[in-house]
C-alpha positions as CSV (number, residue, x, y, z in Angstrom):
1,M,105.2,99.5,76.0
2,R,102.7,102.3,76.1
3,I,103.8,105.9,76.6
4,G,101.5,108.9,77.2
5,I,102.9,112.1,75.6
6,L,101.5,115.5,76.3
7,S,102.5,119.2,76.4
8,D,101.2,122.7,77.1
9,T,98.8,121.8,79.9
10,H,99.1,125.4,81.2
11,G,97.8,124.5,84.6
12,L,94.8,122.5,83.5
13,L,95.0,118.7,83.5
14,R,91.7,117.6,82.1
15,E,89.8,114.6,83.4
16,E,89.7,113.2,79.8
17,V,93.5,113.4,79.7
18,K,93.9,111.6,83.1
19,E,91.5,108.9,82.0
20,G,93.3,108.5,78.6
21,L,96.6,108.1,80.4
22,A,95.4,105.4,82.7
23,G,97.4,102.2,82.3
24,V,100.4,103.7,80.4
25,D,103.9,102.6,81.4
26,H,105.4,106.1,81.3
27,I,104.4,109.7,80.7
28,I,106.4,112.4,78.8
29,H,105.4,116.1,79.3
30,A,107.1,118.6,77.0
31,G,106.7,121.7,79.1
32,D,104.5,124.7,79.8
33,I,103.1,122.8,82.8
34,D,102.3,126.1,84.7
35,N,101.2,124.4,87.9
36,P,103.0,121.9,90.3
37,G,99.7,120.2,90.8
38,V,99.8,118.9,87.3
39,V,103.2,117.3,88.0
40,E,101.8,115.6,91.1
41,A,98.7,114.3,89.4
42,L,100.8,112.8,86.5
43,E,103.2,111.2,88.9
44,H,100.3,109.4,90.5
45,I,99.4,107.8,87.1
46,A,102.8,106.6,85.9
47,P,106.6,107.4,86.0
48,L,107.1,110.8,84.6
49,T,109.7,112.5,82.4
50,I,109.1,116.3,82.2
51,V,110.8,119.5,81.0
52,R,110.4,123.1,81.8
53,G,108.6,125.4,79.3
54,N,108.7,129.2,78.9
55,A,105.6,129.6,81.0
56,D,107.1,127.6,83.9
57,K,108.5,130.2,86.3
58,E,110.2,130.1,89.7
59,W,108.4,127.0,91.0
60,A,109.9,125.0,88.1
61,E,113.5,126.0,88.4
62,Q,114.6,122.4,89.3
63,I,112.9,121.0,86.2
64,P,115.4,120.7,83.3
65,S,114.8,122.6,80.1
66,N,115.6,119.4,78.2
67,T,116.3,115.8,79.0
68,S,116.5,112.3,77.5
69,V,114.9,109.0,78.5
70,E,115.2,105.5,77.0
71,L,111.9,103.7,76.8
72,G,111.2,100.4,75.0
73,G,114.6,100.4,73.4
74,K,114.1,103.9,71.9
75,L,115.9,107.1,73.0
76,F,113.6,110.1,73.5
77,F,114.9,113.6,73.7
78,I,112.5,116.1,75.2
79,I,112.5,119.9,74.8
80,H,109.7,122.5,75.0
81,N,110.7,124.7,72.0
82,K,112.5,122.9,69.2
83,A,114.0,126.3,68.3
84,G,116.3,125.8,71.3
85,L,118.0,122.8,69.8
86,G,120.5,124.8,67.8
87,A,122.6,123.5,64.9
88,V,123.7,120.2,66.5
89,L,120.9,117.8,66.8
90,P,120.8,115.3,69.7
91,D,121.6,111.6,69.1
92,C,118.2,110.0,69.6
93,D,115.4,108.2,68.0
94,V,112.5,110.6,68.8
95,I,112.5,114.4,69.5
96,V,109.4,115.3,71.5
97,Y,108.6,119.0,71.7
98,G,105.7,121.4,72.3
99,H,105.2,125.2,72.4
100,T,103.2,125.6,69.1
101,H,100.0,123.9,70.4
102,K,99.8,122.1,67.1
103,Y,99.9,118.3,66.7
104,S,102.7,117.2,64.4
105,L,104.4,114.0,63.4
106,K,107.4,114.0,61.0
107,R,110.4,111.9,60.1
108,S,113.5,113.9,59.2
109,D,117.3,113.7,59.8
110,G,116.9,110.0,60.7
111,R,114.7,110.9,63.7
112,I,111.0,111.2,64.5
113,W,109.9,114.8,65.4
114,F,106.8,114.7,67.5
115,N,104.6,117.4,69.0
116,P,101.5,116.1,70.9
117,G,99.8,119.5,70.7
118,C,98.0,121.2,73.6
119,C,95.7,119.4,76.0
120,G,95.2,122.1,78.7
121,R,94.1,125.7,78.3
122,R,94.7,126.9,74.8
123,K,93.6,129.5,72.3
124,K,90.2,129.5,70.5
125,G,90.1,127.3,67.4
126,Q,92.9,125.0,68.4
127,A,92.4,121.3,68.9
128,V,92.8,119.7,72.3
129,T,95.2,116.7,71.8
130,F,97.7,114.4,73.4
131,A,99.0,111.0,72.3
132,I,99.7,107.4,73.2
133,A,102.8,105.9,71.7
134,E,103.2,102.2,71.6
135,I,106.5,100.5,71.1
136,N,106.4,96.9,69.8
137,D,109.3,95.0,68.3
138,G,111.2,98.2,67.7
139,D,108.4,99.9,65.9
140,I,106.7,103.1,67.3
141,I,103.1,103.8,66.6
142,F,101.6,107.2,67.7
143,D,97.9,107.3,68.4
144,R,96.5,110.8,68.4
145,V,93.8,111.4,71.0
146,D,91.4,114.3,70.4
147,I,89.2,115.6,73.2
148,D,85.6,116.5,72.5
149,N,85.1,120.1,73.6
150,G,81.4,119.5,74.3
151,G,80.1,121.9,71.6
152,S,82.0,125.0,72.8
153,P,84.7,126.4,70.5
154,D,87.0,127.2,73.3
155,G,86.7,123.9,75.2
156,L,84.5,125.4,78.0
157,P,80.9,124.4,78.9
158,V,78.4,126.1,76.6
159,N,76.8,127.7,79.7
160,I,80.1,128.9,81.1
161,D,78.7,132.4,81.9
162,S,76.1,131.1,84.3
163,V,78.6,128.5,85.7
164,I,81.1,131.3,86.6
165,K,78.3,133.5,88.1
166,K,77.2,130.6,90.3
167,A,80.8,129.7,91.2
168,M,81.5,133.2,92.3
169,K,78.4,133.4,94.5
170,M,79.2,130.0,96.1
171,T,82.8,131.2,96.7
172,D,81.4,134.3,98.5
173,N,79.3,132.0,100.6
174,G,82.4,130.0,101.6
175,K,81.8,126.9,99.5
176,S,84.8,124.8,98.5
177,P,85.9,124.1,94.9
178,E,84.8,120.5,95.4
179,M,81.3,121.6,96.3
180,I,81.2,124.1,93.4
181,A,82.3,121.4,90.9
182,R,79.5,119.0,92.0
183,S,76.9,121.8,92.1
184,C,77.8,123.3,88.7
185,G,78.5,119.9,87.0
186,I,82.0,120.9,86.0
187,S,85.4,119.3,86.5
188,Q,87.4,119.8,89.7
189,E,90.2,121.4,87.7
190,L,87.8,124.0,86.2
191,A,86.3,124.8,89.5
192,N,89.7,125.3,91.0
193,E,90.7,127.7,88.2
194,I,87.5,129.8,88.5
195,C,87.9,130.1,92.3
196,R,91.6,130.9,92.1
197,M,91.1,133.6,89.5
198,Y,88.1,135.1,91.4
199,L,90.0,135.2,94.7
200,T,93.3,136.4,93.3
201,H,91.9,139.1,91.0
202,P,89.7,141.5,93.1
203,G,87.0,143.0,91.0
204,I,87.2,140.5,88.1
205,D,84.0,139.9,86.2
206,V,82.6,136.9,84.4
207,Q,84.1,138.0,81.1
208,G,87.5,138.5,82.7
209,V,87.5,134.9,84.0
210,I,86.5,133.6,80.6
211,T,89.3,135.5,78.9
212,R,91.8,134.0,81.3
213,L,90.4,130.5,80.9
214,T,90.8,130.7,77.1
């Protein structure tokens, strides 16, 4: 059984992540989704178990703050911030959490503690990671997936300034995010984010968009 495990997408589900999840039997998302569109996209790939993170506001009220799921004979407990576990640990084989944006795999207290890192928008200098876990004959193997940032330290195109300027101009001319993505050579998700910020923050400049993207 193959399980895609990710966290902290923060409204950005990268094409590389969707491609990497293709063919998995189940997906676990450990919170800070930040956009219902991410949930919908993941549900189109595979059955989904998801929890709410601290960045998930009113729209995510129906998503639990923690949950459990049995997959391949192993019981997974999922929570966004492991600090919320308290003194009594859940009876499970694997604790999946997020929040720190840092990939971590440890074995302690008779359990596996696993953080897949951040694979959406994140701070400069942090890796962009998620994982594929494979369960065979009772053994779990975690395969870390690192996404190449294309030479930019913040995961954005190296020509992001000119991309945003062009996207702003095309938005003013009534062009759709789909057309902007094709014309600028960027992902649909990035085009959507640029257009959304430009339209919802009157007077925002290029640097303001870049700051919010990173």
